[in-house]
Each structure stands twice: as C-alpha cells, then as structure tokens.
C-alpha positions in Angstrom: -18.8 1.6 -5.4 -22.4 1.8 -4.2 -24.6 3.4 -1.6 -25.7 1.3 1.4 -28.3 2.0 4.0 -27.6 -0.6 6.7 -24.8 0.4 9.1 -22.9 -1.1 12.0 -20.2 0.4 14.1 -16.8 -1.2 14.4 -13.7 0.3 16.0 -10.2 0.2 14.5 -7.6 1.7 16.8 -8.6 5.2 17.9 -10.9 5.7 14.9 -14.5 4.6 14.5 -15.0 3.0 11.1 -18.5 2.5 9.8 -18.8 -0.7 7.9 -21.7 -2.9 6.7 -21.9 -6.5 7.6 -22.7 -9.2 5.0 -25.8 -11.3 5.7 -25.4 -15.1 5.8 -27.1 -15.3 2.5 -24.8 -12.6 1.0 -21.6 -13.9 -0.5 -20.1 -10.4 -0.5 -17.5 -9.3 2.0 -18.2 -6.4 4.4 -18.0 -3.0 2.6 -16.0 0.0 3.7 -18.2 3.1 3.8 -17.1 6.7 3.3 -18.8 9.7 5.0 -18.5 13.4 4.2 -16.8 14.9 7.3 -18.6 18.2 6.7 -22.1 16.8 6.5 -22.1 13.2 7.7 -23.7 12.0 4.5 -22.9 8.6 3.2 -20.9 9.0 0.0 -20.5 5.4 -1.0 -18.9 2.1 -0.1 -16.3 -0.2 -1.5 -15.7 -4.0 -0.9 -13.0 -5.0 1.6 -10.6 -7.8 0.9 -10.6 -11.0 3.0 -7.4 -11.5 4.8 -6.9 -14.8 3.1 -7.3 -13.3 -0.3 -4.4 -10.8 0.0 -2.0 -13.4 -1.2 -4.0 -14.1 -4.3 -4.1 -10.3 -5.1 -0.3 -10.0 -4.7 0.3 -13.1 -6.9 -2.1 -11.7 -9.6 -0.3 -8.3 -9.7 3.1 -10.1 -9.9 1.9 -12.1 -12.9 0.9 -8.9 -14.8 4.1 -7.2 -13.7 6.4 -9.5 -15.5 5.1 -8.3 -18.9 5.1 -4.7 -17.8 8.8 -4.9 -16.8 9.6 -5.9 -20.4 8.0 -2.7 -21.7 10.7 -0.2 -22.8 11.1 2.9 -20.7 9.7 5.1 -23.5 6.6 2.9 -23.6 6.1 3.3 -19.9 6.5 7.0 -20.1 3.9 7.2 -22.9 1.3 5.5 -20.6 2.1 8.1 -17.9 1.6 11.0 -20.3 -1.7 9.5 -21.4 -2.7 9.2 -17.7 -2.1 12.9 -17.3 -4.6 13.6 -20.1 -7.1 11.3 -18.5 -6.6 12.9 -15.1 -7.1 16.4 -16.7 -10.4 15.2 -18.2 -11.6 14.1 -14.7 -10.1 17.0 -12.8 -13.3 18.7 -11.6 -15.0 15.5 -10.7 -12.0 14.3 -8.7 -11.7 17.6 -6.9 -15.3 17.4 -5.7 -14.8 13.9 -4.5 -11.6 14.7 -2.7 -13.3 17.7 -0.9 -16.4 15.7 0.0 -14.5 12.6 1.3 -11.6 14.3 3.0 -13.0 17.7 3.9 -10.2 19.9 2.6 -11.4 23.1 0.8 -12.0 22.8 -2.9 -9.1 25.2 -3.7 -6.7 22.9 -1.8 -8.0 19.8 -3.6 -6.9 21.4 -6.8 -3.6 23.1 -5.6 -2.4 20.6 -3.1 -3.5 17.3 -4.6 -4.5 17.3 -8.2 -2.3 19.8 -10.0 0.8 18.4 -8.4 0.0 14.9 -9.7 -0.6 16.0 -13.2 2.7 17.8 -13.2 4.4 14.8 -11.6 3.2 12.5 -14.4 4.8 14.8 -16.9 8.0 15.1 -14.9 8.3 11.4 -14.4 7.6 10.6 -18.0 10.1 13.3 -19.2 12.9 12.4 -16.9 12.3 8.8 -15.9 13.9 7.3 -19.0 17.2 9.2 -18.4 17.2 8.4 -14.7 16.5 4.7 -15.3 18.6 4.2 -18.4 21.8 2.2 -18.2 24.4 4.4 -16.6 28.0 3.9 -17.7 30.7 3.8 -14.9 34.0 5.4 -15.9 37.2 3.6 -14.8 40.0 5.9 -13.9 42.3 3.1 -12.6 44.9 2.3 -15.3 45.2 -1.3 -14.0 41.5 -1.8 -15.0 41.9 -0.7 -18.5 40.4 -3.8 -20.1 37.1 -3.5 -18.2 33.9 -1.6 -18.6 30.8 -1.4 -16.4 27.3 0.1 -16.1 24.5 0.4 -13.6 21.2 -1.3 -14.6 18.1 -0.2 -12.8 15.7 -3.1 -12.7 12.2 -3.3 -11.2 11.7 -4.7 -7.7 8.5 -6.6 -8.7 5.5 -5.7 -6.6 5.5 -2.6 -4.4 2.9 -1.9 -1.6 1.8 1.7 -0.9 0.0 2.1 2.5 -1.4 5.6 2.3 -2.9 8.2 4.7 -6.2 10.0 4.8 -4.8 13.6 4.9 -3.6 13.6 1.3 -5.4 10.5 0.0 -4.7 11.3 -3.6 -1.4 13.0 -4.1 0.7 10.8 -1.7 -0.3 7.4 -3.1 -0.7 8.6 -6.7 2.9 10.0 -6.9 4.4 6.9 -5.4 2.4 4.7 -7.7 3.5 6.7 -10.8 7.2 6.4 -10.0 6.9 2.7 -9.2 5.2 2.1 -12.5 7.8 4.1 -14.4 10.4 1.8 -12.8 8.5 -1.3 -14.1 6.8 -2.4 -10.9 3.3 -3.5 -10.1 1.7 -1.7 -7.2 -0.9 -2.5 -4.5 -2.4 0.4 -2.7 -3.9 0.0 0.8 -5.7 3.3 1.5 -6.7 4.7 4.9 -10.1 3.5 6.1 -11.4 7.1 6.2 -10.8 7.8 2.5 -11.6 4.7 0.5 -13.4 6.1 -2.4 -10.7 8.4 -3.9 -8.2 5.6 -3.8 -10.3 3.4 -6.1 -9.9 6.0 -8.8 -6.1 5.6 -9.0 -6.0 2.3 -11.0 -8.9 3.5 -13.1 -7.0 6.5 -14.3 -4.0 4.5 -15.3 -6.0 1.7 -16.9 -7.9 4.2 -19.0 -4.5 5.5 -20.2 -3.5 2.0 -21.4 -1.9 0.4 -18.3 -2.4 -3.4 -18.3 -5.4 -4.2 -16.2 -4.5 -5.5 -12.7 -1.0 -4.0 -12.6 -2.3 -1.5 -10.0 -4.7 -2.9 -7.4 -6.4 -1.4 -4.4 -7.1 -3.5 -1.3 -9.5 -2.1 1.3 -9.4 -3.1 4.9 -8.0 -2.6 8.3 -4.4 -2.7 9.5 -4.2 -6.5 9.3 -4.5 -6.2 5.5 -1.4 -4.0 5.4 0.3 -6.6 7.6 -0.6 -9.3 5.2 0.9 -7.3 2.3 4.2 -6.9 4.3 4.3 -10.6 5.0 4.0 -11.7 1.4 7.3 -12.7 0.0 6.5 -11.1 -3.4 6.0 -7.7 -2.0 9.5 -6.4 -2.4 9.1 -3.0 -0.7 6.6 -1.0 1.3 5.9 2.7 1.2 4.1 3.7 4.4 2.9 7.2 5.4 1.4 7.5 8.9 2.2 7.6 12.6 5.6 6.9 14.2 4.2 4.1 16.2 2.7 2.2 13.3 5.6 3.1 11.0 8.1 1.6 13.4 6.2 -1.7 13.3 6.1 -1.6 9.6 9.9 -1.0 9.4 10.6 -3.8 11.9 8.3 -6.2 10.0 10.0 -5.4 6.7 13.5 -5.7 8.2 12.7 -9.1 9.6 11.8 -10.2 6.1 14.9 -8.6 4.5 12.8 -6.2 2.4 13.0 -2.4 2.1 10.6 0.2 3.4 10.2 3.9 2.9 8.6 5.5 6.0 7.1 9.0 6.2 6.0 9.3 9.8 4.9 12.9 10.3 6.6 16.0 11.6 6.7 18.9 14.0 7.9 21.5 11.6 9.5 24.7 13.0 9.3 28.1 11.4 12.2 30.5 12.2 11.3 34.1 11.7 14.6 36.1 11.8 15.0 39.7 12.8 15.3 40.7 9.1 12.4 38.7 7.9 9.9 40.2 5.4 7.2 40.5 8.0 4.0 40.6 5.9 5.3 37.7 3.8 6.2 35.7 6.9 2.7 36.2 8.4 1.0 35.0 5.3 3.3 32.0 5.2 2.6 31.1 8.8 -1.2 31.3 8.1 -1.0 29.0 5.1 1.7 26.6 6.6 -0.2 26.3 9.8 -3.8 26.2 8.8 -4.0 24.7 5.2 -5.9 21.4 5.2 -7.1 22.3 8.7 -3.5 21.8 9.9 -3.7 18.1 9.0 -0.5 18.1 7.1 2.7 16.2 8.1 4.9 19.1 7.0 2.6 21.8 8.4 4.1 24.5 10.6 3.6 23.4 14.2 6.1 25.6 16.0 7.1 29.2 15.3 10.2 30.8 16.7 10.2 34.5 16.0 12.9 37.2 16.8 11.9 39.0 19.9 12.0 42.5 18.2 9.4 41.3 15.6 7.3 39.1 17.9 4.6 41.5 18.9 3.9 42.6 15.3 4.2 39.1 14.0 1.7 37.7 16.6 -0.7 40.5 16.0 -0.6 39.8 12.2 -1.0 36.1 12.6 -3.9 36.5 15.1 -5.7 38.9 12.8 -5.1 36.7 9.8 -6.3 33.6 11.6 -9.5 35.3 12.7 -10.2 36.4 9.1 -9.8 32.9 7.6 -13.2 31.6 6.4 -14.3 28.4 8.1 -17.1 26.7 6.3 -18.4 24.4 3.7 -15.3 23.1 1.9 -17.2 22.9 -1.4 -17.6 26.7 -1.3 -14.6 28.0 -3.3 -14.2 30.9 -0.8 -13.7 28.5 2.2 -10.2 28.4 3.6 -10.6 26.0 6.5 -12.9 23.0 6.4 -13.8 20.4 9.0 -11.5 18.0 10.9 -11.4 14.6 9.4 -13.1 13.1 12.4 -14.3 13.8 16.0 -11.4 11.8 17.3 -8.9 14.0 15.5 -10.6 17.1 16.8 -10.6 15.7 20.3 -6.9 15.1 20.1 -6.3 18.7 19.0 -8.5 20.0 21.8 -6.7 17.9 24.4 -3.3 19.3 23.5 -4.5 22.9 23.4 -6.4 22.6 26.7 -3.3 21.0 28.3 -1.2 24.0 27.2 -3.7 26.6 28.4 -3.9 24.8 31.8 -0.1 25.0 32.0 -0.1 28.8 31.4 -0.3 29.3 27.6 -2.6 31.9 26.2 -5.1 31.0 23.5 -5.2 34.2 21.4 -7.9 33.0 19.0 -9.6 30.0 17.7 -10.7 26.7 19.1 -13.7 24.4 18.8 -16.7 25.9 17.1 -20.2 24.8 16.2 -20.7 23.4 12.7 -21.7 26.0 10.2 -25.4 26.2 9.4 -26.5 23.1 7.5 -23.3 21.1 8.2 -22.2 18.7 10.9 -19.0 17.0 11.9 -16.0 18.4 14.0 -14.9 21.9 13.4 -11.9 23.7 14.9 -11.2 27.4 14.1 -7.6 28.4 13.5 -5.9 28.8 16.9 -2.9 30.8 17.9 -1.0 30.1 21.2 1.5 32.2 23.0 3.3 31.8 26.3 4.1 28.2 25.4 7.1 26.4 26.9 9.2 23.6 25.4 8.0 20.9 27.8 4.3 21.4 26.9 2.8 18.5 25.0 1.6 20.9 22.3 5.3 21.7 21.6 6.4 18.0 21.7 3.7 16.0 20.1 2.3 16.2 16.6 -0.9 18.2 16.8 -2.1 17.6 13.3 -4.7 20.4 13.5 -5.1 24.1 13.0 -2.9 25.3 15.9 0.0 27.6 15.8 2.2 28.0 18.9 4.5 31.1 18.7 7.6 31.6 20.8 9.8 34.8 21.0 13.5 34.1 20.9 16.5 36.3 21.5 19.0 35.0 18.9 19.2 32.8 15.8 21.2 30.3 17.8 18.4 30.0 20.3 15.9 29.5 17.4 18.1 26.8 15.9 18.5 25.0 19.2 14.8 25.1 19.8 13.9 24.0 16.3 16.2 21.0 16.6 14.9 20.0 20.0 12.4 17.6 18.7 12.1 13.9 17.8 10.9 14.9 14.4 12.8 16.2 11.4 10.6 16.3 8.3 10.7 20.0 7.3 11.6 23.4 8.6 11.6 27.0 7.2 13.7 30.1 7.7 12.4 33.5 6.9 15.0 36.2 6.2 15.9 38.7 3.5 19.5 37.5 3.5 19.8 34.4 1.3 23.3 33.5 2.5 22.2 33.7 6.2 19.1 31.6 5.4 21.2 28.9 3.7 23.8 28.9 6.5 21.0 28.3 9.1 19.3 25.7 6.8 22.5 23.6 7.0 22.3 23.6 10.8 18.6 22.5 11.0 17.8 18.7 11.4 15.3 18.2 8.7 14.8 16.5 5.3 13.8 19.7 3.7 14.4 23.4 4.6 12.6 26.1 2.8 13.7 29.7 2.9 10.8 32.2 2.8 8.3 29.5 2.0 7.1 26.2 3.6 6.2 22.7 2.4 5.4 23.6 -1.2 8.1 21.2 -2.7 5.9 18.1 -2.1 4.1 19.3 -5.2 7.4 19.5 -7.2 8.3 15.9 -8.1 11.9 16.8 -8.9 12.5 17.6 -5.2 13.1 14.8 -2.7 10.6 14.2 0.1 11.4 12.5 3.4 12.7 13.3 6.9 15.3 12.6 9.6 14.9 11.2 13.1 11.4 9.9 13.9 10.0 11.5 10.7 11.1 8.4 8.8 13.5 6.6 6.5 14.1 6.9 2.8 12.9 9.4 0.2 10.0 9.6 -2.3 9.9 11.8 -5.4 13.1 13.0 -7.3 15.7 10.7 -8.6 16.1 9.3 -5.1 12.5 8.2 -5.2 13.3 6.3 -8.4 16.2 4.6 -6.7 13.9 3.4 -3.9 11.8 1.6 -6.6 14.5 -0.4 -8.3 17.2 -3.0 -7.8 20.5 -1.3 -8.7 22.5 -3.9 -10.6 26.2 -3.5 -11.5 27.1 -5.2 -14.8 30.7 -5.5 -15.9 32.5 -6.6 -19.0 36.1 -7.7 -19.6 37.6 -8.1 -23.1 39.6 -11.2 -22.1 42.8 -9.8 -23.6 44.8 -10.2 -20.5 44.8 -12.0 -17.1 44.2 -9.9 -14.1 47.6 -9.4 -12.3 46.1 -10.4 -9.0 45.1 -13.9 -10.2 47.0 -17.1 -9.3 49.8 -18.1 -9.3 51.3 -15.8 -6.6 55.1 -15.3 -6.3 57.4 -12.9 -4.5 57.1 -10.3 -7.3 53.4 -9.6 -6.8 53.5 -7.8 -3.4 56.6 -5.9 -4.5 55.0 -4.8 -7.8 51.7 -3.8 -6.1 53.6 -1.8 -3.5 55.6 0.0 -6.2 52.4 0.6 -8.3 50.6 2.1 -5.4 53.4 4.7 -4.9 53.7 5.4 -8.6 50.0 6.0 -9.0 49.2 7.8 -5.7 52.5 9.0 -4.2 54.2 12.4 -4.6 57.3 13.6 -6.3 60.4 11.8 -5.2 58.5 9.0 -3.7 57.0 8.2 -7.1 60.4 8.3 -8.9 62.0 6.0 -6.3 59.1 3.5 -6.6 59.5 3.5 -10.4 63.2 2.7 -10.1 62.9 0.1 -7.4 59.7 -1.5 -8.8 60.7 -1.7 -12.5 61.7 -5.4 -12.4 58.7 -6.8 -10.4 56.4 -4.6 -12.5 57.8 -6.0 -15.6 57.3 -9.6 -14.4 53.7 -8.7 -13.5 53.1 -7.3 -17.0 54.5 -10.5 -18.6 52.2 -12.6 -16.3 49.1 -10.6 -17.3 49.9 -10.9 -21.0 50.5 -14.7 -20.6 54.2 -14.4 -21.7 
C-alpha cells in the first residue's frame, strides 16, 4: 500500500470510486485508493488486478491449496490459534484502520468486528476437527449387517469471498477462517470503498504460518468478481451485498454448476409486546437501529410496538436518539459516525423525505453538517412515526440511521406486519415471557430471531448466519457454515462375506421374500406373525442365495 497524490474520477455503479491511472511509462496497474469518510483524507492505495490476470491468481491459489488440503485437521487448527495471537497483537492498529477507512466508531470496530473474529478463530480451531472428522453412519437395517459407512468432509478447492464495505473485516475474515479450516484456498474480493483493511487478512494468516499464497486478495470492480465466478477452479462463491447483484451471482454460479452462499441484506423488524421490559427495549432499539450509522444488514429497520406502550416507547427512543453523540469516530465517546459515502446518505435522505411527504412525522434526526474539522456525509439518528406499510421506507432497505415506529393492536397484527416483507434476515421479539417469545419466533419468517436482543449472534461463530426470502441462500458460521465449505462424501465398506440378496439372479422367491421381510420388520402384531409363517420358505431360499449355498 502507498499514498498517491494524482487522482482521477471513475464511476462504478452508483458509487464514485477514486482511482489513479497508470502513465504509459508506468507498468503498474491502476491503484485503488481509500479515503476516510469522516475527513476525506487519502489513507492509501492498493494495486488492482488486471481482468486477464484473475485466472492466474486462481490457478496459483489452487496450486498451494493441494498441499494445505493434506495438512491434518489438528495442524490447520494450530495455524488458526496462532492467527488469533497475531490478531491480538495488532488489535489496536487494526481498530484504528477500520475506523478511519469505514467510519464506524472506534468502540464498534472493537466490539462488532475485531473481538468476534478473535473469538471465531478459537471456536473454529476448537470445534473444527470434531465437525470435520470422519463421521460414522450407524446402520439399523438388519439386512445391511455386513456394511459400514462414514461421511468424509473434503475441501472444495478454491473458494471466493466477495465482501461488503459495512463490515469489511468481520464478514470476510470469518468466512476465510472457516474455509481454511476445511482445507480450502481462498480469494477475497473486497468492496471498492474499503480496500486497505482487506489486505491485512492474508497477512494475519501468513504471519501465523499459513502457506504464502493460500489466501489472496484481488482488488477491482465488479468485473473482477465476475471473472472469479467464471473460473472453473473456483468451487463456491460467498457473496454479501445487494439483492440485485446477489441474484446475478447466484444465477452465474448455477449456470456453472457451482454453489453460492448469498447474504443479501434485510429489513429486520422489532416486535415490542405489551409485556416488554420497556427500558431494555428502548436501549435495544437505539443500538439495533443506529449502530454503524444504521449500515448493518441485520439492523432494526421497522419497529412494531404494542399500542399501550407506544407513547412511552417512542418518547424513550426519541430522547435516546437525540442523546447519541455524533462525531469523530476515532473519539472513543462517539456513538454515530459518518455515512460511508455521499451516495449512501442521499439514498437515506430520499427514503425519509418520501415518507414525510406522504404523511410520516420525522420526530428527530436527519442530515447534519459535518462536525468541526471533519467532512463527508453525516446523518443524525432519525425516528419516524405515522408511517404506513406502502411507504418506501417500510419496503426498501434503508441502510442508514432511521427507525420507523408503528403502533399495533395485537401480536397477530405485529407478526403479520413483520412478515410482510421480501426480506427475512433477522427479527427480534421483546417480552418478559420466554414461552410467548419463542412461540412468536417460530411464526416469524427470518433466519435468526432474537428474544430481548438483536443481531448480536453474528459475533458468535457457533450460531448460524443467513436469511430467508430475498435475504439470501445458505448459511455462514456454525457447523452449517463448515458444511458449505466442503464436499460431503459418503464412503462405504462391505466385508464381502455374503452376496446382497437383491443381486442377480432373480427368481420367484425374491419378491415374496422381500414382501414378507417388509412386514416382519415394519408391520404390527398379527401382520408380522402371518408374514413370518408365509414367508419362511422364500426367506430361507434368499438366505441360502446370499450365503452362496
């Protein structure tokens, strides 16, 4: 990485990406630059990859991966444990880089990104060998008594991780760690807005003893991700991003008969029941709605509160939102930093303005001038009431610090409203009655439902992560995340003591014997006794055939 003074503007989709251009005499490729969203300062730059070179990168990772796949599970786990030690040694430096490059408050860099990945490395190393070890399959069928089987979990080969800018460390790092534990090589394609922090991922692992080149980062625009998908040696793609792009990724993978895991955002509802612990629910709404400036896939984007609590709940949330400190994210007291870009802030502003024009009330928050000495796009935590289901702010992913609140008359109404969305990543229920909360959780269409909390389990690697409906396909984290990173192979053994009774040659005794055996094994009472009497002779002939008599 290096600092560069010369800049040129280039547009990639809806986002403006600043990128240097190589001079004719310069053999270097264009470099991807990173700017602090709170100050506009140039943080550094990284080289991009030429589209034609993506194939060579994949092939190089595949070559290293073959040796890594042969490393025993305990050896892989040891590397991950050492990576946790390396990461701990660089904790403060990485936290500062995360905050400067992405804009989240320093406290959130530690709590929402770094601490979870240290913990994940230990969990993966501790539990990976048991999850991935050969798994014996018991046979309960008496007619298969000579056979034994097990599941073997084998590496896919090369896995691609296309990661987002909102959690540019914890999302790709956790996926890389599980893929490595499974014996794979990994290529990370980071979001253009956060290129610097991604470069630290392979460095952490290589300092821990991972073979050089097993994890590679490729910087570039969307066509680089497309080239990864097209390569026949990329066995699976993990993508986190928008529904529109994720759908194209899924289609491209399906056309090539390769798997994909897609995490495509959410519109998470919060259900505050009439027996909710009110103060706790208010605090949860503030964190769930405004952490990371609301730029969280599983952030709270809709609140349905019991009518009898609604006035006190709204008052508490509005007062709390006004009290949140908006400012320099490097200040440890700051609770809300800048938006990642002016484009993202404009999107948030558009949805809120649309709601207000349609009759909603903006109770607090909205666009604000940058704090003294800072620049960029800033949006103070906003609370909306008087919203209706058809408003865009209730249908589209806001991805900003905006909390619409709706009063409801019953839990059935709250459940129906919560499920009335194309998304299904997460949801939360707030109640003092655990049984009631769990009953409602089962009725909510979401990949995760938290009772009296929200979203925290992304930081607990033993919990699965993923959604339903347009929120995506597949799961990361947990044992299910391991299964996404392996080929599940069934291996069977037969002692060759007998012939299988269903082998050739066939005769009239075979169907009669099988009919009798089915009734003897799975029938009831008198039916079993009759089958035993009537099927004795054909069963005997079948036994002699199996024994070769």
